[in-house]
Phi, psi and omega in degrees: 000128182265138169273140186228139170229148175270149177224132167251124185288123178271157178308316182297345181266003179257163180249189183297341180270354176092007178240169178306122176299137180310324180290336181297326181296326176290330175295316178299319178294320176296318180300315180298320180292317182297315184294317179300308179303318179295318181298327180282354182098006176290339176092176181235354182291110184294337178287342179238030184283134186239007186241130169238159177266131171269330175198161177207140181216161177209133179255128180266111186268308178225158180285142172245157189226166177307140177069004179287141178266123180239158174235128178257121177257135181235138177221168177254127175258342179204143178229124180250198177300304185237358183229165173205164182238134175248149178237147184231150169229129174253119184234153172290127188301318185283308186272338185081001179299132177285121181264315180207158172221147183222174174208154174217142174259123183247146181233136176280120192229140176259118184280340178287318179271346183060038181223156178285160178224155175304141174295132174296151182306314180301316177294317180301318177296323176294323178294318179305326180301331185252008180289133181289128180268127178288137178290137178291142175293350179267348181280147177260000000 
């Protein structure tokens, strides 16, 4: 099951070439992750924030433009002991055309000890609800 948020491309998010600036995609992905984490019960309180990013990437597949309506879908591709990986797809809302895809590795982190911590069981179960299931080679 994918988590989704809508995005409408603002003029300020485009560049001199008339398409979405590459940095804007990372802002869309961050917004999607923050909403996704809040929905999963990680919360929004910055004073009790437990997630940091170890890496983030984005592949630009097709150009996006000012005023375009996009949908950012977020799923989980991997869950470890203290970390997990999310994958994103940014699509044109009307046509379904893939505009960009990204991924981020997140770590459950204790800021007082400055070390990673095991994911709490509650959060692990929430992440598992969005885990991409690999298709069986025997399925049609």
